[in-house]
N, C-alpha and C positions, 0 to 999 in steps of 0.2 A: 531534672526533668526524667522521666522513666522512657525506656526505649519505647515503651507502646506509643506513648505521646508522640514521640518522635516519629514515628512509622506512621501515625494517623495525619500528620501535617506534612510528610515528606514530599507530597506533590500538591499540596494546597496553596502554594505561594507563586504560581506560573502567572506571569503577566503576560497577557495575550497583546501588548503593544508593540510595534516595531522594534527591534534592536538590532544596533549596528555597532560592532566591536570598535571600529575606527573612531566613531564619535564618542563612545564611551570612555575610550582610554585618553581622547583629548579633553573630556570634559571633567574626568576625574583627575587628569593629569599623572596618571599610572603609565608604567612601562609593562609590555607583556614578556613572560618568562621567554628566552630566547628558544627558537625551534629545535636548535641542535641540542638542546636538553634534554629532549624526547627520545632516546635511542630508540626505543621500544617501535616508535612511529615510522622513523626512517628505515628501519630494518625490513619491514613489511612491504617497502616500496623496491628492494633490491631484486633484480633477477637472477642473481648468481655469478653472471658474468663480470669478471674484474680486469683492470688494466694488467696487460702483461702477458695474456692467454693469447694462444694462437689459434687460428682457423683457416679453412680454405675459403676464398671467395672467387666468385666469377669476375673475371677481368672485363671492366664494362667497356674499356677502350679499343679491344680487338674486336674484328668482324666474326671471328668464329668463338664458339664456346670453349673457352680455356679458362683454367684456373690458377690461382698463384697464393702464396701462403702470405696471411697479413697478422698483423698483431693489433690488440685492443690496446689504444692509446687512453680513452675515457668513455665512461657510459654515462647515459642520460636516460634513466627508464629504459625504452626498448631501444633506444637510438644508440649506437655505435660509431665511435671515431676510430677508423682502422689506419694503419700504415702499411704498404706492402713490404714484405720483405726484401731488403737490399737497399732500403732507402736511410738506414741507420737511424742519425739524429736528425735528418733533412726531413722538415714537417711539411714543405710546400705541396707535398702531393697527397696529405692526407685526406681522406673523404668519409662523409657520415652515410649511413646506412642504416634501415629499420630492420630489425632482427625478424619482424614479423613478414617482411615482404623480399628481402634480399635473399639472394642465391648463396647461404652459407652452410658450412659442413664441417665438420672435427677432423683434425689432421689424419690423412691416411683414407679418407673416404674416395678421392679421386683415382687412387690406386687401386682400390677394393672394386670400383665401378668401371675402371679402363677408361677414365678421362684424361685427356691431355690435361698438362700443367705447363704453363709459359708465362713468363714474367710480362709485364707491361714495359712498352719501348723504354721508360726511363731508367728501368732497373737494367734492360740489356745493354743501354748506353755506359752505365757504371760499371756492371760486372760481365766481361765476356766470357767467364767460366762459371754462368749462373747455375748451370747442371750441378755442380758442386756446392753452390750455394743452398740449392734446393734439398740436397741429401743431407745436409747439415740442419736444416729447419725442420724437416720431417723425422730425425732421429731426435729432436729435443721432446722432453715428456711433460710439456706444459699447455697441451691442447685443451680446448673448451670441451667439457663433458658432452657427449652425443645427445645426453636427455635434455640439454639445456636447448639443442638447436632443432629437436625433432619431436614430433607429437604433440600431446595436449600440454607439455610444458613450455613449449617453444614461446619466449618472451613473455612468460606469465611470472608474476612474483607469487611467494608463498601464500599471500592473502587470496589472490584470485582462484586458490586451486582449494578452498575450503567454502565449497558451496553449500546452500540450504539443501536441506537432505541427507548430507553425510554423516556417516556412524563415527562417532569418537568415543573415547573411553576416558573416565576421570579417577585420578586415585582420591580415595576417601581422605578428607580433610583432618581425620584424627587416627588415620591407620594406613601406614605406608604399603601394607601388603594387602589391601581391600580395595577393590577395584568395582565400578559400575559403568554401563554404557549410557550414551545420551546421544542425543541427534540436534545437529546445529540448524536451528529455525532461522535465523538471521545473522547475517556477517555484516557487521557495520565498522569498515575500516580495520578489520582485524579483530574487532571485540566481538565476541561470539555470545549470542544469547542460545542458551543448551536446555533441553528438554529431558529430563533424566527417562530412561526406558521404564515402560510399564506404567507410567505416571499420567496417561490421558485421560481426562476428565477431573483430575484432581485438582485442588488450589494451586494458584502459579505460584503463592510464596513459598511452597513446599517443592514443586515439580519443577521450576524455573531456577537455572543459577546461569550467571553471567562469569566469562574468562577471556582473557586477552590469549591471543593463538599462541605466544611465546610461553605462556605459564608453565613450568616444569612438571605442574602435575596433569597436564592434558597430552593423551596421547592418540594413535591412530587406532581403529579397530584391529583385536588381534594381538595387541600388546601384551594385554593381561596374560594371555595363554602362552606367549614366548618368554615370560619372565615369572610363570608360577605362581602368579597372584590368585588371590580369591575373589569370585565373582559374587558381590554382595552389595544391596541397594545401602546408602545412606542410612544412619540409626534413626534419623527422622522420619524417613518413608516406611519403614519396617511396620509399624502399625496400622498402616492405610491399606495394607493388602493382607490375604490370608496366605500363609507359607505356601499351599500349592501354587496360587496363582504367581507369586514371585518365582518357583520352579519353572513354571512354563516360560516367564518372561527370560529366564537364565538359559533356557532351550535355545530360544530364538538368537539369543547374543551369541552363543557358542558357534552357531551356523553362519553368524556372518562372516563373509570373507574379506581380509583385509587389502585395501588398494594398494597395491606395491609401487605402481607409478607415480605416486606422489609422495611416498615414505622418503626418499631422499631428501628431497625439496623441502618436505615438511620439518624434518630436524635439521636442516642445514643451519639456520639461524640461532639454533637453541644453544646457550652457553653452556660448558660441561660445569656440571655441580662439584664444587670443593669439597673433598672429604673432611669431616668435621673432627673435634678432639674432646665432644662433650660426653660426659658420663653421666649416669643416672644418679639424680639426687643434687647436682648442682644447682645453686640459686644465680638467679640473674634478674634484671628488670625488664619488663615487657608491655606492649600495647595490647591489648585484646582487640583482635581484628573485627570482632562482633560490635565492639563499642569503642573505637578508636580515639578516645577523648583523654584518656588520662595514661600515666606510665606507673604501675605498679609491680610488685615484687612478683617472681614466679619461680618455678621449679622445672628441671628437667625430668619429665616423669618416667619416660621411656626411650631408649636407644633402640631403632630397628635396624639399621646398618650404619655403613660408614658415611652415608649421605644424609638420612633422614634421622628426625629423634621428634618426640613430642614434648611440647611444653604446656604446662597445667599452670593458670592464674591460680595463685594462692587465696585461700579462703579458709578463715581461722573461725568460721563459725559451725556450730553443730549440724550434723546432716540434715536435720529436720528444717532447719533454718533455711537452708541453701535454695535459692531459687532457680530451677531449672538444672541443677546439677553444676559441678564445676566446668568450667570454660576450658577447653584444651584445643590445641591446634598444631598442626605438622609443620616442621620447618627443616631448614638446611642450614649450612653455616653463612651464606649471604641473605638469609631471609630479612626482610624488613621488620623493624618494630621489637627487636631483642638487642639487650645493652649488657654491658657488665655491671655489676654493681657498683655504685657510686656515681654511675654517669649521671644521673640527675642533678646530685650534688654539685660534680665538676663543671656542670653547663648551666647552672642555676634556675633548673627546671622543678617544678614541684613535683614530688614522689608522693602518690596517694598510698596510704597505707593500707593491707589486705583488709577484707570484709571481716569484722569480728576481731581487728586487732585492739587489744586493750593497752593504753598506755596515753600519754601526753604527745610526744614527738617521736616519730619514726626514726631509730637508728640501727643501720644495717650491723654493726658489731654485736649489738644486743641480740638482734633478731637471729643471727646466724646461730648465735649462742644458744638461744630459746629453742631453735629447730634441729639445732646439732647437725649442722648441714656445713658445707665449703662453698663459698663463693667460685662460680666459673671464672678460670683466669682470661687475662686480657688476650692473648693469643687465641684464644678460642674465636675472637671476633675479628671482622676485616677491619683493617685501619680505615680511618677517614681519610678521603681526599683533601689534597691541599688546595686545589682550586675548585672554585664552587661558582657558577654562574647564576644561579638563582639566589634573589636578594629580598628583602622584605618590600614590603607593599608592590611587588610585581603581580600581574593576573595571567590566570590561565582557565581551563577547564577542568572539573575535578568530578568523578562519579560519587554519587551519595552513598555512603556505606550501609545506611539503614535501608534504603530503597535503592538497589543497584541498577535498577532500570533508568533513573534520572541522572542526569549530567548536567551539572550547575557552573554559572559563573563563579569563579572562586578568587581569593586574595590572599597571597602569602602574608602572614603576620609575624611569623617569627623563623629563623634558620639556625638549627644548631648541629653540625656536623653533617651527615648525610640524611637528616630528617629535617622536616619543616612542618610548620602548623599552618593550616588554612582555614580561612572563615568561607564558607558557602553561602552565595547571595542568592536572592529568588524565593527565601523560603519565608512562609507565612509566619511562622513562629522561629525565634532564632535557635540555632544549634550550636552546642558546644563547638570549640575549633577543633579540626581534625588532624591527627598527627600521621604523616605520610612520608615515606620514603622518596628521597629526590629521583630515583629509578623507579618508582612505581608503576605499574602498567594499568593505572586506573586515574592518572591523570595525563592531560592532553594540551596541546598548544591552542591559542586563541583562534578561532574560525574552525577548528577541528570538526565541530558538529556540523556547521554550515557545508564544509566540503563533502561530509559524508552523508548528508541530507537527513541529519538526525536533529529531534528538538533539543534546544538549549534552554535550559531554566536559567532566568535572568530576573535580577530586580525591577520593580518599578522605576522607570525613569522619570523623574518629576521635571517640571520645565526649569530648564537652566536659566539662571536669572541673567548671566552674561548674555543672553540673546537680546534684552533691553538695551543693551550698549552699543549694538551693531545695528547699522541701517540695513534692514532685509526689507526688499520689495518683491513679495511673492504675487507674481502674475496670477490671472484665474488659470490659464491652461498648465500652471505647475499644480494647484491645487486639484485639479481633476485627478491624474495618477497619483497623489499622496493619499488619495482615499484608502488606497492600500494599507494604511496603517489602521484604519479602523477596525475594532475587535473584531467584527464577523467577519472580514477579509482575512485579518491576519490568521484568526484561529482557523479558517478555512484552508489557509494556506498550511499551517501546521498538520492538520489532518492530513493533507493531500502528501506533505513530506515523510509523515510517518508511514503512509502506504506505498510510498515510492521509495523509501530506505533501502529496499531490497536490491533496486536497480540504480543505486548512486553511483556503481563502479562503471555502469554502461552508459544507458542513455544521457545522464547528467553529467559524464567525464568528458572535459574538454581535453582534446590533444593538445600537445605543444604548439605553441604559436611563436612563429620565428620572426624575427626582426632581419628582413634582407637588405641591410644598410646599404648595398651597392646599387638597389633598386632607386631610382627618382624620387626624390622626397617630396616634389611638389611645392607650391607658393608658401605653405603655412609653416613646413616643418624644417628646422635647422638640421642640415644633413650632417653636420659635427656632432651634433648631440645624439642624432641617431644612432651614429657609429659607435658611441659610448655605451648605448644600450645592452644589456645582455641578450646573449645570442637567441634567448629564447625563453618563454614563461610557461608554466605547467609543466605536467598535465595536472588536472585537479578539476575541481567543480566548474561549470561553465562560467556563472555569474562571477565568481572570484576571479577565475584566470582572466577573462576578458575585461572586468571592471580594472585589473593592474595594468593590462596592455594599453588601455585607454588613458589610464592615469599618468603612465610613462610618456605615450604620445604627446599629452597636453604639456607635460613638464618638458618637452623636446622642442615645444613650438617657438618661434620668434615673439609670439604674443600669443600666450596661454590662454587667456581669455577670449582671444579669436577663435583658437580650435574648439573650445569648449562650447562656444554659440554655434559652431557648424553641426556640432554632435548632439546638440540639444533636441530633445524629442519635439516635434511639431504638434501642435493642439489638433490640427487636421489628420496628422499622421494615423496610420491604422495600427492599433495598439496590438502587437503579437509576441511580446517579450515580456521583460522584468524590468520595472523601474528602477535605475540607480541613482543616486544623488553624487556627481563628480564636482569637485572643486578644482579651482585654478586661482593661482596668485600672480598678480601682476603689478608691478610698481606699487609694492607695499598694499596692495589692496586684495581681498579675497572676493571670490566669485563663485557662485553654486548653480547647477542646472541639473536638470533631471534627463536622464541619457536612457535609452532602450537598450537593453543588453539581452541577447536569447539564452533560453536556458538550456537547450538540448544540443546534444554534439552536432545532429546531423544538420543543424542550421549554421554551425560556426564558420564554414567556409564562406558561405554566401554573406554573412554577416561582415567578416572580414573585408571581402572585396568590395561591398557597397560601403563600408566606413572608408575604405581608400578613395573611392572614388568621390565621397562626399568631401575629402580632404585634398582631392585633385591631386594625389600622387599616384604612383604605379599600383595597379590592382594587386601586385605582388610584394607589396613593401612589407606588409605583415601579414602572416595568416598561417594556415597548418603545413603551407607548403616551404620547404626550405628552397632558394634559389643558389645555386651552387656558384656557376660562372655566369653564365648568359641568362638573361631574363626571357621570357617567352613573349613579353611585351614588347621588347627592343625599346626599352625606355631610356637607353644610355644615350641615345640621340638628342633627347630632350632638355630644354633649359627652362628655368622658371617661367620665363615670358611666352615661350613658346607653347607651353604645355597644355592651357585652355584650349588651344584648337583642337587636339585629341582628345583629351578627358575632362576638360572643362564642364561646367554644370549648363553652360549656354541658357541661363534664366533670362526671360524677357525683363525688360527694365532694369537690368543690372548691369551696372558699371564695371566694365573692365574690356580688355582688349579684345578685338574681334579675332576670328580667324584670319591670321596672315596678314593682317594690315594695320592702318591706324588712321583711317580716313573717317571713321564714323563716330567717334567718340564725343564730339564737340558739344553735342546736345547731352550727354550723359554727365559730362565734367561740368557744364554750366547747371544741371539739374542737382549734382551734389553741391555745387557751391551753393545754390538757392537753400538747399536745405540746412547748410551750415548757418548761412545768415539767418534762418529763423532761429536757430538756438543761440545766437550771439549774445541775447541779453542774460542767459543764463550764469556766463563765465565772464563778462566783461569787466568785473573787477576783481577777479581771481590774480594773483601772482603768476609769473611765467612758470614756474616748476611746479606749482600746484594744479595749474590748469592742464598740463603736460600729462598728469596723471590720472585723467578722468575720462580716459577715451573709451572705457568700458561702462561709465557710471550711468544709469538711468536718471532721466531728467528729473530734478527735483530732490534727487538724494542727497544727504548731507555729503561732505568730503571730508576725508581724514586717513590717516594710516591706520590698518589694520582693519577697516571696516569691510564686512563681509556682506555681500549681494547677490541676489538672484539675476539673472540674466532676463531683463523684461523684453518683451517682444516690441516695444518702442525705442528698444535701444538704439543708440546711433549705429551700431555694427549692422543693423538690419539693411542698411543702405550702402555698406561698405562693398569695395569691388572685390571681384570674385579673385583677384590675385592678392595673395600676403605682401608681395614686395610693393604693393600699392597701398593698401589700407594700413599694413602695419609700419611701413616707414613713415606715415604722417601721422602725428597727434589729431585728434577730433578739435582740441582746444586751438589748434594753429588756424583753423577756419574760422573760428569766432573773431578773429581779428584781421581777416584777410579784406583788403579794400577792393575798391572796384578793379575788375581786370579790363585790360585793353582788348579791343576787338581782336580776333584771332581770323585770319584768314581761312576759307575751306576748300580742299580738305585739311584738316589740322592734325598734326601728331599729338597724341594724348599727352604729352610733356609741356604742350605748348604753354598753359596758363599756370602751370604748376610753378614754376620760379616765384611768382607772386605771392606763393603762400609763405615765403622765407621772409616776409617782410620783417618780422620781429627779430629776427637775425642780425639786422643791419648794424648793430653795436661791434659787430666784428666786420671790418672790410673784408676780411677773407672770405665770409660767408655770405656777403651781400649780393643781392639780385637787383638792386635800384636801378642799375644802367639800363635795365630792359624796362623800366616805367617811366611814364609821364612825369615830370616834375610836379611836385606838390609842397604847398607851403608848410604842411607839417611833416615832410619828409624831405629833409635835405639830400642832396646828391652825395654819393660816395665816390672815392678815387677808383678810377677804373683799374682793375688788375691788369698784368701784362698781358697783351693778346696773345692768343694762341690759334694756329692755323692746322684746321683739320683735314686730312686726305680723304675721309669718308664719313659718312654721317654717323653719329653715335647709336643711332636706331637701328644700325645695322652690324654693330659690333657685337662679337661672340665672346664668351668667356675669355677665350684665349686673348683677343685683342683688346680687353680690359685689362686683362694681367698685363699684357705687354706695354700698354700706356703706364700704369702704375709703376712699373720696373724703370721707367726712364724719369720719374720723379723722384724727389727725397723722401718719398715714403715707399720707396719698393721694398722694404722689408714686410709690408702689409699685404703684398701681391698674393702670399698663400691664403689669407683669409678670402680674398675675392674668388680663389680656384675653389678653395672648400665649399663656399657658400653659393657657388654658381652663378656669380652674380655678373650678367651680360650688360649691353649697352642701354639697354631700355631700362633695367634696374638701376644703373649707376645715375640715370637723369634723377631717379626719384627719391636719391639719397639726401638726407639732411643732417645737421649736427645732432639732434636727440638720437635719430636711428644710428646713427655711426657710433655715438657712445654706448649704446645698449646693447647692439645685436653684434658688434664686433668687440665688445668690453675694452674700449680704449678709454684713457684718460681724457681731459678735456685739450691738454696741449698737443698731441698727437692727434685727435679728433679735428681740431680746428685746422690742422695743418693739411690734413687729408681733405676736408672739405673746401679748402682753398683751390685746390686740383680740381675737385669735382665743379665748384662753380666755374673754373676757367673754361673746363669743357662743355658747361649749359651755354655759357656765353657766346662761344664759337659755335656753338649750334645754331644757337638763332639767328646771329651774325651771318652763317654761311648758309645753312639749310632750312630753317624754319619757313621760309617764304616758297 
């Protein structure tokens, strides 16, 4: 296929249907290339501040404005983890600060400004002679550069400095001594769209070029003059203007002033170019960057200096037969796409003979003799790395070399040394596999385009056959937002993405979202699992960051499907954000629901707070604000059963504990019982274990492991209580076999009818509640456990009281679990065997033993306090 044909089809394969990387990887069974393989992407997010650097910071614990020396321990974007000088290896007093808002200065600033320097109280207690400590710290030469803490560069990474409209200079791709100016039109995550100077009004395929900001041929304005380079437009542009017109453009370029304020930051991440040892006339194997589909013989045509040389693709045809002249390109020692002779043979890769080669098989020995040339020695090339994390069949995003404006879904088909062969997806007509270096700056991790608001070309996604094998109940309220995926809507979304891509680093960039695990976790979320989450997620695209945050929260729940239900988008709710499908797995089954996620940074804080309120946890549990010690909501005094009074949803006709009492739940409990009774026939023939796994299953859905279901609005969860320690601790199926309950006097505690729900557990005497039921012919009475006398009602027990009781039993080692999960007396009375096994990760034996003591407490409660 000719290059012209490839160019005509380069952008014709776009499929406007909705594309989701997670779903695509899951359906294809492929893995993504690890994010750390893309070093050029990570470098663009660094601010220049590194661990070990020292600075002066305002001491927040002092009433007066004093400063002290601190060392950077860790960096996370624009956040710094600092440790005051004098704490040595003691990290208990480490603290985080935002470089954009904190009062930070380079070493020596306080002395210059006449400010007082005084250590915090903890340092004064450790070091009586803290003045000597200060003198030693000020004498050290590891201060943060002043440019990183002051002015426009404060907290900025190199990518942020390259704004549209900035003039840059680009070294010619065929001559290291020739430079031409260009202006940045777009900055997409460090990938720059440049327009050559003097090409306004000319066709874009000649006037536009794309480079990554770390490209060694890219420089700031004024670089050519400093290095005595010639200002001349690329050869392809020369015929498009007259010589006087180019001279006028050259004069305007020469008058441009270099922006010295960003020079240091711009070149900071550049790797020094290693000197080469190539000489003119040496032969090698190379990939033509203009058509990177094959490896062919090439020649070092010219050596410019110790850094750069020119490689010419061999062409043995007559001059008249050559199309468009010989292909040549500028190289340095570590340039991608150049190999020693015999590399293809040693790696089992086909070597394409040069055009016009006469002969059956290509042989390097014969070819060198024919050309009277020598091969470039092995030491001229960099060694191949021993470790390689990119493997065949992995997926990534890659630039189309024929149409650099397009970025495609790509699959790795082969890896040889530092090079790999990738197949671009989303093309109307197939293109040969592309040969790229593993460190190429034209490849990106999955979701890079989405993060930076740039359209990704992807393949048409056919209907996956496996959908026929799963139980999917798609309620009408989910089909409404799913119209997003219609071609018109998606096309409109793509157009808006293109229009907004220049603002992707601002309006749509979500700040870091912190998990403040010390805050109250509410009734749905497991505090222990919350503590195991990463400290923060982000920054990045709002939709991606918030989707990851919600996914982590769902997986941290006692019952993930219950949390997914709470987050599910209501049909009546006002649509203000972006609909995302989230998944939850529970008891071997998968559930899906559409969740609304905001798209802009100014909505993130409010979204996080409202989501916390939905989950009945502390409004500061997660969000852009990090809680250091004490939460502003004073949530530490709350427990799972008391929380609803302060932050609960207070929905009408919702079963849950009322504020501060237990007297008005009788009707609610009976109503719930009636609802379960209506569902009785659905599960009456199920086995005990299978029925316990359908708590989130819509009525009428087939049962089975691995089924994937949507959360239906008629799901039993819609009537669950507001407290997870109520609905999560009781399986829906247990209600299906519940017998008639004894009348309960009013006012009645919420747990009064609950023990009758454990009827099926009577096979284990330690877990039986039959002592509290009237005798039944179908239900023989079991032996009464040893009587327990309680000094106070379990309804009034705090978490400490529960832990104290557990420690008096032979289950004392389990007391830590009750403490970590904040189980108070009311929650204790709701525990049953399945819940204990699942939420506490206990095996059957210890779980039965623990339930025995819980049942003793329940029995004593009913005998002593129920009436």
